[in-house]
C-alpha positions in Angstrom: 20.4 -18.3 -78.2 17.9 -18.6 -75.3 19.4 -17.4 -72.2 17.9 -18.8 -69.1 18.1 -17.7 -65.2 16.7 -21.1 -63.7 15.7 -24.2 -65.4 13.5 -27.3 -63.9 14.6 -30.4 -65.0 11.7 -32.3 -64.4 9.2 -29.7 -66.1 11.7 -29.0 -68.6 10.8 -25.1 -68.1 13.3 -22.2 -68.1 12.7 -19.0 -67.0 14.2 -16.5 -69.6 17.3 -14.5 -68.1 16.5 -11.1 -69.3 12.6 -11.6 -67.8 14.6 -12.6 -64.5 16.9 -9.5 -64.5 14.3 -7.1 -65.5 11.6 -8.3 -62.9 14.0 -8.2 -60.0 15.3 -4.6 -60.9 11.9 -3.5 -60.8 10.6 -5.5 -57.6 13.9 -4.0 -56.1 12.8 -0.6 -56.9 9.1 -0.8 -56.1 9.8 -2.5 -52.6 11.7 1.0 -51.8 9.1 3.3 -50.0 10.0 7.2 -50.3 10.9 7.1 -47.0 14.1 5.5 -47.2 17.3 7.5 -47.3 20.7 7.5 -45.4 22.9 10.6 -44.2 24.7 11.2 -47.7 22.0 9.4 -50.0 18.9 10.6 -50.7 15.7 8.2 -51.8 16.5 8.7 -55.4 19.9 7.3 -55.4 18.8 4.5 -53.1 16.2 3.5 -55.8 18.6 3.9 -58.4 21.2 2.0 -56.9 18.7 -0.8 -56.0 17.6 -1.1 -59.7 20.8 -1.7 -60.9 22.1 -4.1 -58.6 19.0 -6.1 -59.4 19.4 -5.6 -63.2 23.0 -6.5 -63.3 23.3 -9.1 -60.1 23.0 -12.1 -62.7 24.6 -10.7 -65.6 27.2 -13.3 -65.2 24.7 -16.1 -65.9 25.0 -15.1 -69.6 28.1 -17.2 -69.8 28.2 -20.7 -71.8 29.4 -22.0 -68.7 26.4 -21.2 -66.6 23.9 -22.0 -69.5 25.4 -25.4 -69.8 25.5 -26.1 -66.4 21.6 -25.3 -66.0 20.9 -28.4 -68.6 23.4 -30.5 -66.6 26.2 -30.5 -69.4 29.0 -28.5 -67.1 29.7 -28.7 -63.7 33.0 -27.0 -63.6 34.0 -23.8 -61.6 33.4 -21.5 -64.6 29.5 -21.9 -64.0 29.9 -19.2 -60.9 28.2 -16.1 -61.9 27.9 -14.0 -59.1 31.8 -12.7 -58.5 31.8 -11.4 -61.9 28.1 -10.0 -61.9 29.4 -8.0 -58.8 32.4 -6.9 -61.1 30.6 -5.7 -63.9 27.8 -4.0 -61.3 31.0 -2.2 -59.7 32.5 -0.8 -62.5 29.0 0.1 -64.0 27.8 1.9 -60.9 31.2 3.6 -60.2 30.9 5.3 -63.9 27.4 6.2 -63.2 27.6 7.2 -59.4 30.6 9.3 -59.6 28.8 12.2 -61.7 26.2 12.6 -58.9 28.6 11.8 -55.8 30.9 14.6 -55.2 32.5 12.8 -52.5 35.2 10.7 -53.4 35.4 8.2 -50.2 31.8 7.9 -49.7 31.6 6.8 -53.6 34.3 4.2 -52.8 32.6 2.8 -50.0 29.3 2.7 -51.5 30.2 1.2 -54.6 32.1 -1.4 -52.9 29.3 -2.4 -50.8 27.0 -2.8 -54.0 29.6 -5.2 -55.0 29.2 -7.1 -51.9 25.7 -7.5 -52.0 25.8 -8.9 -55.7 29.1 -11.0 -54.8 27.5 -12.6 -51.8 24.0 -12.9 -52.9 23.9 -16.6 -52.7 25.5 -16.9 -49.5 25.7 -15.1 -46.0 27.3 -11.5 -45.8 30.9 -10.9 -44.9 34.0 -9.2 -45.3 36.3 -12.0 -44.7 38.7 -13.5 -47.0 37.2 -11.7 -49.9 40.9 -11.5 -51.8 43.2 -13.9 -50.0 46.9 -14.0 -51.0 46.6 -17.9 -51.5 43.3 -17.9 -53.6 43.8 -14.6 -55.5 45.5 -16.1 -58.8 42.8 -18.9 -59.0 40.0 -16.2 -58.1 41.2 -13.5 -61.1 42.2 -16.6 -63.6 38.4 -18.0 -63.1 37.2 -14.2 -63.6 39.0 -14.0 -66.6 37.8 -16.9 -68.2 34.0 -16.2 -67.5 35.0 -12.3 -68.6 36.4 -13.4 -71.9 33.6 -15.9 -72.8 31.2 -12.9 -72.0 33.0 -10.3 -74.1 33.4 -13.0 -77.1 29.1 -13.2 -76.9 28.3 -9.5 -75.8 26.3 -9.1 -79.2 24.2 -11.6 -78.7 24.1 -10.9 -74.9 23.2 -7.0 -75.5 20.4 -8.3 -78.1 18.8 -10.1 -75.6 19.1 -7.2 -73.0 17.8 -4.7 -75.4 14.6 -6.7 -76.1 13.4 -5.6 -72.4 16.0 -2.4 -71.6 16.4 -0.5 -75.3 18.6 1.5 -73.4 21.2 -1.0 -73.1 22.0 -1.6 -76.8 25.2 0.2 -76.9 26.6 -0.9 -73.4 30.2 -0.9 -73.6 31.3 -4.5 -72.2 34.8 -3.8 -72.4 34.9 -0.9 -69.5 32.6 -2.8 -67.5 34.3 -6.4 -67.6 37.7 -4.4 -67.3 39.1 -6.6 -64.6 42.4 -5.2 -64.7 40.9 -2.0 -63.7 39.7 -3.4 -60.6 43.0 -5.3 -59.8 44.7 -2.2 -59.9 42.5 0.1 -58.0 43.6 0.4 -54.3 40.6 1.6 -53.0 38.9 -1.9 -54.2 41.6 -4.1 -53.3 41.7 -2.6 -49.5 38.3 -1.6 -48.6 37.7 -4.5 -46.8 40.7 -4.1 -44.6 40.0 -0.4 -44.1 36.5 -1.2 -43.1 37.6 -3.7 -40.6 40.2 -1.3 -39.4 37.4 1.4 -38.3 39.1 3.9 -40.7 35.5 4.4 -42.1 33.3 3.6 -38.9 29.9 5.2 -39.6 26.8 2.9 -38.7 25.2 4.2 -41.5 26.8 1.5 -43.7 25.9 -1.5 -41.8 22.3 -0.7 -42.0 22.7 0.4 -45.8 24.5 -2.9 -46.6 21.8 -5.5 -45.0 19.1 -3.4 -46.6 20.5 -3.6 -50.2 21.3 -7.1 -49.4 18.0 -7.7 -48.5 16.5 -6.2 -51.1 18.2 -8.3 -53.8 17.9 -11.6 -52.1 14.3 -10.9 -51.5 13.2 -9.8 -54.6 15.8 -12.8 -56.4 13.7 -15.5 -54.6 10.5 -14.2 -55.1 10.8 -14.0 -58.8 12.7 -17.1 -59.1 9.6 -18.9 -57.7 7.4 -17.0 -60.1 5.8 -14.7 -56.8 5.4 -11.0 -57.2 5.7 -8.4 -54.4 2.3 -7.9 -53.0 1.4 -3.8 -52.9 -0.1 -2.9 -49.6 -3.5 -2.6 -48.5 -4.8 -0.6 -45.6 -7.3 -1.6 -43.0 -10.0 0.9 -41.5 -9.2 1.6 -37.7 -13.1 1.3 -37.2 -12.9 -2.3 -37.3 -11.5 -2.5 -33.9 -13.9 -0.6 -32.2 -16.7 -2.7 -34.0 -15.0 -6.1 -33.1 -14.5 -4.5 -29.2 -18.3 -3.9 -28.9 -19.3 -7.6 -30.2 -16.4 -9.1 -28.2 -16.8 -7.3 -24.8 -20.7 -7.2 -25.0 -21.5 -8.5 -21.8 -18.6 -10.7 -21.0 -16.4 -7.6 -18.8 -17.0 -6.0 -15.7 -18.6 -2.7 -17.0 -16.2 -0.7 -14.9 -13.2 -2.2 -16.0 -14.9 -1.9 -19.4 -15.1 1.8 -19.1 -11.7 2.2 -18.0 -10.5 0.3 -21.2 -12.5 2.2 -23.9 -11.3 5.5 -22.3 -8.0 4.4 -22.8 -8.6 3.6 -26.1 -10.1 6.7 -27.0 -7.2 8.8 -25.3 -4.8 7.2 -27.4 -6.9 7.5 -30.7 -7.6 11.2 -29.9 -3.7 11.5 -29.5 -3.2 9.9 -32.7 -5.6 12.1 -34.8 -4.6 15.3 -32.8 -1.0 15.3 -34.5 -0.3 17.7 -37.2 0.7 16.3 -40.7 4.3 17.6 -39.8 4.4 15.7 -36.5 3.3 12.4 -38.5 6.2 12.9 -41.2 8.8 13.1 -38.4 7.8 11.1 -35.4 9.4 7.7 -35.3 8.7 6.8 -31.5 5.1 6.3 -30.1 5.1 5.0 -26.5 2.1 3.2 -24.6 2.7 2.5 -21.1 -0.4 0.9 -19.2 -1.5 -1.7 -16.8 -2.2 -5.1 -17.7 -5.8 -5.8 -18.4 -6.5 -2.2 -20.1 -6.1 -3.8 -23.5 -3.2 -2.6 -24.9 -2.9 -5.6 -27.9 -6.2 -3.9 -29.4 -5.6 -0.5 -28.8 -2.1 -0.4 -30.2 -3.4 -2.3 -33.5 -6.0 0.7 -33.7 -3.6 3.1 -33.2 -1.0 1.7 -35.8 -4.0 1.4 -38.5 -5.1 5.1 -37.6 -1.3 5.8 -38.5 -1.3 3.9 -41.6 -4.2 5.5 -42.7 -2.5 9.2 -41.9 0.6 8.1 -43.3 -1.0 7.2 -46.6 -2.8 10.4 -46.9 0.5 12.3 -46.2 3.5 10.2 -47.4 1.6 8.4 -50.1 2.4 4.8 -49.4 0.6 1.9 -47.4 3.1 1.2 -44.5 3.1 -2.6 -43.4 2.1 -3.3 -39.6 4.6 -5.6 -38.0 3.8 -6.3 -34.2 6.7 -8.7 -32.6 6.0 -10.6 -29.3 8.3 -11.9 -26.8 6.9 -15.4 -26.4 5.6 -17.9 -29.0 3.0 -19.2 -26.5 1.1 -15.9 -26.5 1.2 -15.6 -30.1 -1.8 -17.8 -31.1 -4.1 -15.8 -29.0 -3.2 -12.3 -30.6 -3.4 -14.0 -33.6 -7.0 -14.6 -33.0 -7.8 -11.1 -32.1 -6.0 -9.5 -35.4 -8.2 -12.3 -37.4 -11.2 -10.9 -35.7 -10.1 -7.2 -37.1 -8.8 -7.6 -40.0 -11.1 -10.7 -41.6 -10.8 -10.6 -45.5 -9.6 -6.9 -45.5 -6.0 -7.8 -45.8 -3.5 -10.5 -45.4 -2.2 -11.8 -42.3 1.2 -13.5 -42.1 2.0 -15.2 -39.0 5.8 -15.9 -38.7 7.6 -17.8 -36.0 9.7 -20.9 -36.0 6.5 -23.5 -35.0 4.2 -21.3 -37.3 1.5 -23.7 -39.6 2.2 -23.0 -43.1 -1.2 -24.1 -43.9 -3.4 -21.9 -41.6 -1.4 -18.8 -43.5 -2.9 -19.9 -46.5 -6.5 -18.5 -47.4 -8.8 -20.7 -48.6 -9.2 -19.2 -51.8 -5.9 -19.2 -52.7 -4.4 -22.1 -54.8 -1.1 -21.7 -53.5 1.7 -24.8 -53.4 3.1 -25.1 -49.7 6.6 -23.9 -50.7 5.6 -20.9 -52.3 3.5 -20.4 -49.3 6.6 -20.8 -46.9 8.5 -18.5 -49.2 5.9 -15.7 -48.9 5.7 -15.9 -45.1 9.5 -16.0 -44.5 9.7 -13.1 -46.7 7.1 -11.4 -44.5 4.7 -11.0 -47.7 1.7 -9.7 -45.9 0.2 -6.5 -44.9 0.0 -7.3 -41.4 3.0 -9.2 -40.1 2.6 -11.0 -36.6 6.0 -12.6 -35.5 8.5 -12.9 -32.4 11.3 -11.0 -31.1 13.4 -13.6 -32.1 12.7 -13.4 -35.7 12.7 -9.6 -35.6 15.8 -9.2 -34.4 17.8 -11.9 -35.5 16.8 -10.2 -39.1 18.9 -7.2 -38.3 21.7 -8.8 -36.1 23.0 -11.1 -38.7 24.7 -11.5 -41.8 22.6 -14.9 -42.8 20.8 -14.7 -46.3 17.5 -16.4 -45.0 17.0 -14.2 -42.2 18.3 -11.0 -44.0 15.9 -11.6 -46.5 12.7 -10.2 -45.0 14.3 -7.1 -43.2 13.9 -4.8 -45.9 10.3 -5.4 -45.0 10.5 -3.0 -42.0 11.4 0.1 -44.2 8.9 2.5 -43.9 6.5 0.2 -41.6 4.7 0.7 -38.2 6.2 -1.7 -35.7 4.8 -2.6 -32.6 6.8 -4.1 -30.1 5.2 -5.5 -27.3 6.3 -6.1 -23.8 9.6 -4.3 -24.5 10.9 -4.9 -21.3 11.4 -8.7 -22.4 14.8 -7.6 -24.1 17.7 -8.8 -21.9 19.3 -5.5 -20.2 22.4 -6.7 -21.5 21.6 -5.6 -25.3 18.9 -2.9 -24.4 21.6 0.2 -25.5 22.4 -2.0 -28.6 18.6 -2.7 -29.6 17.8 1.1 -28.6 20.5 2.6 -30.8 19.3 0.1 -33.4 15.6 1.1 -33.3 16.7 4.7 -33.3 18.8 4.4 -36.7 16.5 1.9 -38.3 13.9 4.6 -37.8 16.2 7.5 -39.4 17.4 5.6 -42.4 14.6 3.4 -43.0 11.9 5.5 -42.1 10.1 3.0 -40.0 7.9 4.1 -37.0 7.8 2.3 -33.8 5.1 1.9 -31.3 6.6 0.5 -28.1 4.4 -1.0 -25.4 4.9 -2.0 -21.9 3.3 -2.0 -18.2 6.9 -1.2 -17.1 8.9 0.9 -19.7 12.3 0.1 -19.5 13.6 3.2 -21.1 15.2 1.3 -23.9 15.7 4.6 -26.3 17.4 6.2 -23.2 19.8 3.5 -23.3 20.3 3.7 -26.8 20.8 7.4 -26.1 24.1 6.4 -24.2 25.6 4.0 -26.9 25.0 6.8 -29.5 26.0 9.8 -27.2 22.9 11.1 -27.7 19.9 13.1 -26.0 18.1 13.8 -29.3 15.7 10.4 -29.5 14.3 10.2 -26.2 13.8 13.6 -25.3 12.4 15.2 -28.6 11.3 12.6 -30.8 8.7 10.4 -28.8 5.3 11.0 -28.5 3.2 9.7 -25.4 0.0 8.2 -26.8 -1.3 7.5 -23.2 0.0 10.7 -21.0 -2.6 10.0 -18.5 -1.3 6.4 -17.6 0.1 7.8 -14.4 -3.4 8.3 -13.3 -4.8 4.8 -14.2 -1.4 3.6 -12.5 -2.6 5.5 -9.3 -5.7 4.1 -9.1 -4.7 0.7 -9.5 -5.5 -1.5 -6.2 -5.4 -5.1 -7.8 -2.4 -6.3 -6.1 0.3 -5.9 -3.5 3.5 -7.1 -3.1 4.4 -8.6 0.2 8.2 -9.4 0.6 9.0 -12.3 3.2 12.8 -12.2 2.4 14.4 -12.3 6.1 15.3 -16.1 5.5 15.6 -18.5 3.0 13.1 -21.6 2.8 13.5 -25.3 1.5 10.6 -26.8 -0.1 9.2 -28.0 3.3 9.3 -24.4 5.0 7.6 -23.3 1.8 5.0 -25.2 1.8 4.4 -24.6 5.4 4.4 -20.9 4.6 1.9 -21.6 1.7 -0.8 -23.3 4.1 -0.3 -20.5 6.5 -1.3 -17.8 4.1 -3.7 -19.6 1.7 -7.3 -19.8 2.0 -8.8 -23.1 0.7 -11.7 -21.0 -0.9 -9.4 -18.8 -3.1 -7.2 -19.8 -6.0 -3.4 -19.2 -6.2 -0.6 -19.4 -8.4 2.8 -20.4 -7.2 5.9 -19.6 -9.3 9.3 -20.8 -8.6 12.8 -20.2 -10.7 13.4 -24.1 -11.6 12.0 -27.1 -13.0 13.3 -29.4 -10.1 11.9 -26.9 -7.4 8.7 -26.6 -9.3 8.2 -30.4 -9.4 9.2 -30.8 -5.4 6.8 -28.1 -4.4 4.1 -29.8 -6.7 4.2 -33.3 -5.1 4.9 -31.6 -1.4 1.9 -29.6 -1.9 -0.5 -32.3 -3.0 0.9 -34.7 0.1 0.0 -31.7 2.4 -3.3 -31.2 1.4 -4.4 -34.8 1.1 -2.6 -35.2 4.6 -5.1 -32.6 5.5 -8.4 -33.8 3.5 -8.4 -30.7 1.3 -9.6 -31.7 -2.1 -8.6 -28.6 -3.8 -7.2 -29.4 -7.6 -3.3 -28.7 -8.0 -2.2 -28.3 -11.3 1.5 -28.1 -12.8 3.1 -26.1 -15.6 6.5 -25.9 -17.0 8.7 -26.8 -20.2 9.1 -30.0 -18.7 5.9 -31.2 -20.0 5.0 -31.4 -24.0 3.1 -28.5 -25.0 -0.2 -30.4 -26.0 -0.1 -30.6 -22.3 0.8 -27.1 -20.9 -2.2 -26.1 -23.3 -4.6 -28.4 -21.9 -3.5 -27.2 -18.2 -4.1 -23.8 -19.0 -7.3 -24.5 -20.4 -8.8 -26.7 -17.4 -7.3 -24.0 -14.9 -8.9 -21.2 -16.7 -12.1 -22.9 -16.6 -12.2 -23.8 -13.0 -10.9 -19.7 -12.4 -13.8 -18.2 -14.5 -16.3 -20.6 -12.4 -14.8 -19.0 -9.2 -13.6 -22.7 -8.0 -10.7 -23.0 -6.0 -7.4 -24.2 -7.8 -3.5 -24.1 -7.5 -1.0 -24.0 -9.9 2.6 -24.3 -9.2 4.6 -23.1 -12.4 8.2 -21.9 -13.5 8.5 -18.6 -15.2 6.3 -20.1 -18.0 3.1 -18.1 -16.4 4.6 -14.8 -16.7 4.5 -15.1 -20.8 1.3 -13.7 -21.0 -0.9 -16.2 -19.9 -4.2 -15.0 -19.4 -5.2 -16.7 -16.4 -6.4 -14.7 -13.2 -6.0 -15.8 -9.5 -6.5 -14.6 -6.0 -3.1 -14.5 -5.0 0.4 -15.1 -5.6 3.8 -16.6 -4.6 6.9 -16.0 -6.1 10.2 -17.1 -5.7 12.5 -14.1 -5.5 13.6 -12.5 -9.1 14.3 -9.4 -10.6 11.7 -6.6 -10.3 10.2 -6.7 -13.9 9.3 -10.7 -13.4 7.6 -9.7 -10.2 5.6 -7.4 -12.0 4.7 -9.8 -14.6 3.8 -12.6 -11.9 1.5 -9.8 -10.4 -0.4 -9.1 -13.7 -1.7 -13.1 -13.4 -3.5 -11.9 -10.0 -6.9 -10.0 -10.0 -6.4 -9.1 -13.6 -9.8 -7.8 -14.0 -10.5 -5.9 -10.9 -13.1 -8.2 -9.9 -11.9 -9.8 -6.9 -11.0 -7.0 -4.2 -8.4 -4.7 -3.2 -4.7 -5.3 -2.7 -4.6 -9.0 -3.4 -1.3 -10.6 -2.1 1.6 -11.5 -3.9 4.1 -13.0 -1.5 7.6 -12.9 -2.5 9.9 -15.8 -0.7 13.5 -16.9 -1.2 13.5 -20.6 -1.9 17.1 -21.2 -0.9 19.4 -19.9 -3.7 17.6 -20.6 -6.6 17.4 -17.4 -8.4 21.4 -17.5 -8.2 21.4 -19.9 -11.1 18.5 -17.8 -13.1 19.1 -14.3 -12.6 22.3 -11.6 -12.9 23.9 -10.8 -9.5 23.2 -7.0 -10.2 19.4 -7.1 -11.0 19.3 -9.7 -8.0 20.9 -7.0 -5.8 19.2 -4.4 -7.2 15.6 -5.8 -6.9 16.7 -7.1 -3.1 17.7 -3.5 -2.0 14.6 -1.8 -3.5 12.0 -4.3 -1.8 13.6 -4.6 1.6 12.5 -0.9 2.0 9.0 -1.8 2.3 6.7 -4.6 4.2 4.3 -3.9 1.5 4.2 -2.4 -2.1 1.1 -1.5 -3.3 0.1 -1.5 -7.1 0.3 2.0 -7.5 3.6 2.0 -6.4 5.0 -0.4 -8.9 5.8 1.7 -11.5 7.8 4.4 -9.5 9.6 1.4 -8.2 10.4 0.2 -11.7 11.3 3.6 -13.0 13.9 3.6 -10.1 15.2 0.2 -10.9 16.1 1.3 -14.6 17.3 4.3 -13.6 19.9 2.8 -11.5 20.6 0.5 -14.5 21.0 3.3 -16.6 23.3 4.9 -14.1 26.1 2.1 -14.4 27.0 2.7 -18.0 26.8 0.6 -21.6 27.0 -3.3 -20.8 30.2 -4.8 -22.9 27.9 -6.8 -24.9 26.2 -3.7 -26.1 29.3 -2.4 -26.5 31.2 -5.2 -28.4 28.6 -5.7 -31.0 28.4 -2.0 -31.8 31.6 -0.9 -31.9 33.3 -3.8 -33.5 30.2 -5.3 -35.4 28.2 -2.7 -36.6 30.7 0.3 -37.3 33.1 -2.3 -38.6 30.9 -4.6 -40.4 32.5 -7.6 -38.5 29.7 -10.4 -39.4 31.4 -12.7 -37.0 30.9 -10.5 -34.4 27.0 -9.6 -34.9 25.8 -13.3 -34.3 27.2 -12.8 -30.4 23.4 -10.9 -30.1 21.3 -14.0 -28.8 17.9 -13.2 -27.3 18.0 -17.1 -26.8 20.7 -18.2 -24.6 23.0 -20.6 -26.1 20.9 -24.0 -26.1 24.0 -26.0 -27.6 23.5 -28.2 -24.3 19.7 -28.6 -24.6 18.2 -31.7 -26.4 14.5 -31.6 -28.3 13.1 -34.8 -27.0 10.0 -36.3 -29.0 7.7 -38.1 -26.8 5.6 -40.5 -28.6 2.9 -40.7 -26.0 -0.2 -41.4 -28.2 -1.9 -42.1 -31.5 -1.4 -38.9 -33.1 2.3 -38.5 -31.8 2.9 -41.9 -33.9 1.5 -40.6 -36.9 3.3 -37.3 -36.9 6.4 -39.1 -36.6 5.6 -41.5 -39.3 5.0 -38.4 -41.7 8.2 -36.7 -40.7 10.2 -40.1 -41.7 8.2 -40.2 -44.8 9.0 -36.8 -46.0 12.8 -37.3 -45.2 13.3 -40.5 -46.6 10.7 -39.4 -50.1 8.6 -42.2 -49.2 5.1 -42.7 -51.0 3.8 -39.5 -52.6 6.6 -37.5 -51.1 9.0 -39.0 -53.6 7.8 -36.9 -56.4 8.1 -33.4 -54.7 11.2 -31.4 -55.0 13.7 -30.0 -52.6 11.9 -26.9 -51.9 8.7 -28.6 -51.4 9.9 -31.3 -49.0 11.7 -28.5 -47.1 8.3 -26.5 -46.7 6.6 -29.6 -45.7 9.2 -30.9 -43.5 8.8 -27.3 -41.9 5.1 -27.8 -41.2 5.2 -31.2 -39.8 7.9 -29.9 -37.6 5.7 -27.5 -36.2 3.2 -29.9 -35.5 5.4 -32.5 -33.9 6.2 -29.6 -31.3 3.2 -30.4 -29.5 5.2 -33.4 -28.2 9.0 -32.1 -28.0 10.5 -30.8 -24.4 13.8 -29.6 -24.2 16.2 -31.2 -21.5 19.7 -30.3 -20.7 21.9 -32.7 -22.4 23.4 -34.1 -19.3 20.0 -35.2 -18.0 19.7 -36.7 -21.1 22.8 -38.8 -21.2 22.2 -40.0 -17.6 18.6 -41.1 -18.5 20.1 -42.7 -21.4 17.5 -41.6 -23.9 17.6 -42.8 -27.5 18.5 -40.8 -30.6 15.3 -40.6 -33.0 17.3 -42.3 -35.6 16.6 -45.7 -33.7 13.0 -45.4 -34.3 13.2 -46.0 -38.5 17.1 -44.8 -39.0 15.9 -41.4 -40.0 19.0 -39.0 -39.3 17.8 -36.5 -36.9 18.8 -34.1 -34.4 15.8 -35.2 -31.9 16.2 -37.4 -29.2 13.0 -40.0 -28.7 10.9 -41.4 -26.3 9.4 -44.5 -27.7 5.9 -45.4 -26.8 7.0 -48.6 -24.6 9.1 -46.3 -22.8 7.0 -43.0 -22.0 5.4 -44.5 -18.7 9.2 -45.4 -17.3 10.7 -42.1 -18.6 7.5 -39.3 -18.9 5.2 -38.5 -16.0 1.8 -37.5 -17.4 1.4 -34.6 -14.2 4.9 -33.3 -14.5 7.1 -34.6 -17.6 10.6 -35.9 -18.1 11.4 -38.0 -15.2 15.0 -37.2 -13.9 16.3 -40.7 -13.3 
């Protein structure tokens, strides 16, 4: 009999099961870099476990029930294969590992977690309801039927297996299918409860479990799609310097260019000066530098140099993974990375709006469904992604999110703007980064203009001072000198009284010079629209024709990009222009104004706004960033403590010069640090990670609950209509799409949805209901979670300047 792992009914093609098992086992082992190890397990043990988990993960597919199911002749529950494979794997590994593991408790936990990996590899990770009282009889009865079938066919199965693994010819099926041995094993039956009670509380079990699960799921899906794990390619760090010489030629002020070049060279010299021993043992590298100093490319060059040195010393090529907090700045970073990398290596850009097609090189003939799988698995040499994608690969039990987690192992991870992590999660993230660096051998470059002491926060949660004090390397130690020389901006707090919109416009007119550009940043969409129209009216009444632009998430992304481009063009021509915006402007938007007006916010947000003023030091010295308080708007956006702490710091000064920002930010984080560990971090660490409670882990949310937010599709032009029609065709399998399988349609749907995002705004549900917005299915009957503004309703419900109309 020819045993199959998968079967495509349309193509009448099946993948041989023995080939699949061998390929998955080899891929699981190959993916593990030699730096992965745990407290009680060295790298050889990890690779041994990885290989055997991979080899036996689908052993249950040898049953006649599953083979009949593949070709469509059986649909009963005996087709299930994961659980019997998990039982086989547990008993096999138990016999083998007990010879090399002297710690009995460790062995039982280790084998049990391997069992969970195999049992759940088609589902999400959980320790809940694995052995329920009401379900046990049915579970064991089902397993016994499958066991009996496998046992009866063991000679044919062993012949099939031994053709790819001769050492398995005499494998004793009776030993490794002895279910009574498991039923009578009190450790086996009680381990989930003991773990959840905290009897074996140790964070290494969480990081071991999600890593091994990720290895198996990733390898299984790649091989099933007939893809292979791509071996890493290194890139010469000199490509950064060559690109910078071309990029900055005549386009940047010479003084600033010299500062950038000196800073970059200092960072590179510090990487080069590290001893081989420091390279092997160092896991955290810090770059604290002001905006405009060229951190993006300097950090990439440092990572590439580290990559080269690690390759020489540790004999493997680490991936480079750059995570950015905001989607809207990924594309500009992508262009920089593409210019450096060229065709020397593969760059994968992964976020929820990524265009799959743009990740496929013109030289590659790869179906879009396989391209999506490679993107989601981070199968590239350099990965550019978001904080959401990165951290939701760590704090989750979801199969689809965890499959890429293993790519962190041995990698160099650049975390850009780490201060964007919410303070309630800083201890959790700080502790997690430390443990990932310890167990997975991952190196981190933490980069920001306002270093938020994230490792110190982690120390508090771990009750340790080892990492932050001893194991971090500052790649830019002279940053204080650079900060001390900064004269671009100054904070001017005007917080004596709250202002309404009219008072603020008066204040703006009083402080603003009509020959200068200005950005106004407020805290709510409602206020931004009010200020925009009130300011336009005031300027018109005064006969001032300075253009005023509007930017917020209330307008479609396509319009946002247009506004940024138009404003940038005027700024580069030294024209007077005013931009009214929400916090959207803080997210790395590369605009350079003469002055700013910022509604009151926590200190790190104020520093971000200041970064949009006099970025290149060409406009003079100490340009003002006025900080005002527009009624109580900040109360609805920011935590009370952050507001109080910032207010207390600001009220001590009439003006705060840029060279003072860092010292004040330092005091800000010291104060937060002194308050102890936020409950959110404690709960997820103590209950989720230490007790392997995968119901508690998802409480980590970088993006707050969006259940009360609706995605609204604004069909405002011909392109929007074309995209919506294509979206419907894919879902309804119309036209050419009728011939695509479910995986191909999923990839195409993901791609078209990313393009549709240009026309999607997010609106609070109560606003949607009060405006009686239609469901998208009204359009042509296609089921969708989207709401819809039809072409005929655009003028009624959507304003071209300020977006969605709140009727």
